matplotlib code that plots the C-alpha trace (Angstrom):
import matplotlib.pyplot as plt

x = [20.2, 22.1, 20.5, 20.1, 18.8, 15.4, 15.7, 15.3, 15.8, 14.2, 16.6, 14.8, 16.1, 12.7, 11.0, 7.6, 6.1, 3.4, 2.1, 2.9, 3.3, 2.8, 4.3, 3.8, 5.8, 9.1, 9.6, 12.8, 12.6, 15.2, 15.4, 16.8, 17.9, 19.4, 19.7, 21.8, 20.9, 20.6, 19.6, 17.9, 15.6, 13.8, 10.3, 8.1, 4.4, 1.2, -0.8, -4.1, -3.4, -1.8, -1.9, 1.7, 4.9, 8.6, 11.3, 15.0, 17.3, 21.0, 22.9, 21.7, 18.2, 14.7, 11.4, 7.7, 5.2, 1.6, -0.9, -3.7, -2.1, 0.9, 3.5, 6.9, 9.1, 12.8, 15.2, 19.0, 19.9, 23.1, 24.4, 25.3, 26.4, 23.4, 21.0, 19.8, 19.5, 16.9, 17.0, 14.3, 15.6, 12.8, 9.3, 8.0, 4.5, 4.0, 0.3, 0.7, 3.2, 0.8, -2.2, -0.2, 1.1, -2.3, -4.0, -1.5, -1.6, -5.3, -5.6, -3.1, -2.9, -5.3, -4.9, -6.4, -6.0, -6.3, -6.7, -5.0, -5.9, -6.3, -2.6, -1.4, -2.6, -1.5, -1.3, -1.5, -0.6, -1.6, -0.1, -3.6, -7.2, -7.8, -4.7, -5.3, -1.9, -0.2, 3.3, 4.0, 2.9, 3.6, 3.0, 2.0, 2.1, 0.3, -0.6, -3.1, -1.3, -1.7, 0.0, -1.9, 0.6, -0.7, 1.4, 2.0, 3.9, 5.2, 2.7, 1.7, 0.4, -2.6, -4.9, -3.3, -3.6, -7.3, -8.0, -6.2, -8.0, -11.3, -10.3, -9.6, -11.8, -12.1, -12.4, -8.9, -5.4, -2.9, 0.8, 2.6, 5.5, 6.8, 6.4, 8.0, 8.2, 7.9, 8.1, 7.3, 7.5, 11.0, 11.4, 12.9, 13.5, 11.9, 11.0, 10.7, 9.7, 12.5, 11.2, 8.5, 9.0, 6.5, 7.7, 6.4, 7.8, 6.6, 8.0, 7.0, 7.5, 8.5, 5.6, 7.2, 8.2, 11.1, 9.4, 11.6, 10.7, 12.4, 13.0, 15.8, 13.5, 10.5, 11.0, 12.0, 9.5]
y = [2.0, 4.4, 7.4, 10.3, 13.8, 13.2, 15.6, 14.2, 15.7, 14.4, 15.1, 14.9, 16.2, 17.3, 20.4, 19.0, 16.7, 14.1, 11.9, 12.8, 10.3, 11.7, 10.0, 10.8, 8.1, 6.4, 2.8, 1.0, -2.8, -5.5, -9.0, -11.7, -15.2, -17.9, -15.3, -12.9, -9.5, -10.1, -6.6, -3.4, -1.4, 1.9, 2.3, 5.4, 4.9, 7.0, 6.0, 6.9, 5.1, 1.6, 1.3, 2.3, 2.6, 3.5, 1.0, 1.8, -1.2, -1.8, -1.0, 2.5, 1.7, 2.6, 1.8, 2.9, 0.1, 1.1, -1.6, 0.0, -0.1, -2.4, 0.1, 0.2, 3.3, 2.9, 5.5, 5.9, 6.9, 8.8, 10.2, 13.9, 14.1, 13.3, 13.8, 11.4, 12.5, 10.4, 10.4, 8.9, 6.0, 4.0, 2.6, -0.9, -2.1, -5.3, -5.7, -8.8, -10.4, -9.7, -11.2, -14.4, -14.8, -14.3, -16.7, -19.4, -19.0, -18.9, -22.0, -24.0, -22.8, -22.1, -19.3, -19.0, -16.6, -18.0, -15.6, -16.6, -13.4, -9.7, -9.3, -12.5, -14.1, -17.2, -16.8, -20.3, -21.3, -24.8, -26.6, -27.5, -26.6, -29.9, -29.9, -30.0, -28.9, -25.7, -26.0, -22.2, -20.4, -16.8, -15.7, -12.0, -9.8, -6.5, -3.6, -0.7, 2.4, 5.9, 4.6, 2.3, -0.2, -3.6, -4.4, -8.1, -9.6, -8.9, -6.7, -9.4, -11.6, -9.5, -12.3, -12.5, -8.7, -8.8, -11.8, -10.3, -7.0, -8.8, -9.9, -6.4, -3.5, -1.2, 1.8, 1.3, 1.6, -1.3, -1.7, -5.0, -5.3, -8.8, -11.5, -15.0, -17.3, -21.1, -23.6, -27.3, -26.7, -25.2, -21.6, -19.3, -15.6, -13.0, -9.5, -6.9, -3.3, -1.3, 2.3, 4.6, 8.3, 10.9, 12.9, 14.7, 13.8, 13.7, 12.3, 13.9, 11.8, 13.3, 13.9, 11.5, 8.2, 6.0, 2.7, -0.5, -4.1, -5.1, -3.4, -4.7, -4.7, -6.5, -9.7, -8.0, -7.2]
z = [5.5, 7.8, 9.4, 7.0, 7.4, 5.9, 3.0, -0.4, -3.9, -7.0, -9.9, -13.2, -16.5, -17.8, -16.6, -17.3, -14.6, -14.7, -11.9, -8.3, -5.4, -1.9, 1.3, 4.9, 6.8, 6.6, 7.9, 8.6, 8.4, 9.0, 7.7, 10.0, 9.0, 11.4, 14.1, 11.9, 10.3, 6.5, 5.4, 6.3, 4.0, 4.1, 2.8, 2.2, 2.5, 2.3, 5.4, 3.6, 0.4, 0.4, -3.4, -3.7, -1.7, -2.3, -1.3, -1.1, -1.9, -1.5, -4.7, -4.9, -6.3, -5.3, -6.8, -6.6, -7.3, -8.1, -7.3, -9.2, -12.7, -11.9, -13.1, -11.5, -11.5, -10.7, -9.4, -8.8, -5.3, -4.4, -1.2, -0.8, 2.8, 4.9, 2.0, -0.7, -4.3, -6.1, -10.0, -12.2, -14.4, -16.0, -15.8, -16.4, -17.2, -15.2, -15.8, -18.1, -15.6, -12.7, -14.6, -15.5, -12.0, -10.3, -12.8, -12.2, -8.4, -8.1, -10.3, -8.4, -4.8, -1.9, 0.6, 4.1, 7.0, 10.5, 13.5, 16.7, 18.6, 17.9, 17.2, 15.7, 12.4, 10.4, 6.6, 5.1, 1.5, 0.3, -2.7, -4.1, -3.6, -1.8, 0.4, 4.2, 5.4, 4.3, 2.9, 3.6, 6.7, 7.6, 11.2, 11.2, 14.3, 14.1, 16.4, 16.4, 15.2, 13.8, 10.8, 8.4, 7.0, 6.0, 3.0, 3.6, 0.8, -2.7, -4.4, -6.9, -4.1, -3.2, -2.0, 1.5, 1.8, 1.1, 3.3, 6.2, 6.0, 6.2, 9.7, 10.9, 12.1, 9.1, 11.4, 12.9, 11.6, 11.9, 11.4, 10.8, 13.3, 12.5, 9.8, 10.5, 7.4, 7.7, 4.8, 5.2, 9.0, 9.0, 10.2, 7.6, 7.6, 9.9, 8.8, 11.6, 11.9, 13.5, 13.3, 12.0, 11.4, 10.3, 7.3, 4.2, 0.9, -2.7, -6.0, -9.3, -12.3, -15.7, -18.1, -20.6, -18.9, -20.1, -20.5, -20.6, -20.8, -17.5, -14.1, -11.9, -8.8, -10.5, -8.4, -5.2, -2.4]

ax = plt.figure().add_subplot(projection="3d")
ax.plot(x, y, z, "-o")
ax.set_aspect("equal")
plt.show()
């Protein structure tokens, strides 16, 4: 995402507002594959509440995912000079999908977090509860920071997030600066933090939400 003047407008047809999401930092992240830039994205976070974040995708779409109730809200994003106009589109209840996914994964797979040092951790995923060698490994690099951002993977894979937090000092804030993915020993994509900016932004949802059965960003991190 190119550099914008960080001024956002939420355009909603209804004058009545419901739930409000508050953000205080913006993160720019890049995804690298085979030494080449695949994509860049921009994410809004609340450094004091990691139960939700807002991610801007290519294709003029953004979404807020709420980990507490597993509701996703999608928005259309349009440029107006150096500003972004964000318009509410739809909401999707993903609670049943989340429960099925977690039940299946917890029944089949095993997860472990291995600490290399204070800034590098291995997140290991095993194909079965009895497997000795992980088929998927993620190398996480973190740093102490004023910004608390430890959102590791897709929101529906929460177990890694919880296991990793148990290894950290709960009185300190940490930010993930890089994640390298390996599958069956082969290196895959790398996700890197490019920039963090402090900003104040809030999204107010309409009082009456437009619920649909499927959101286009459901399977995207």
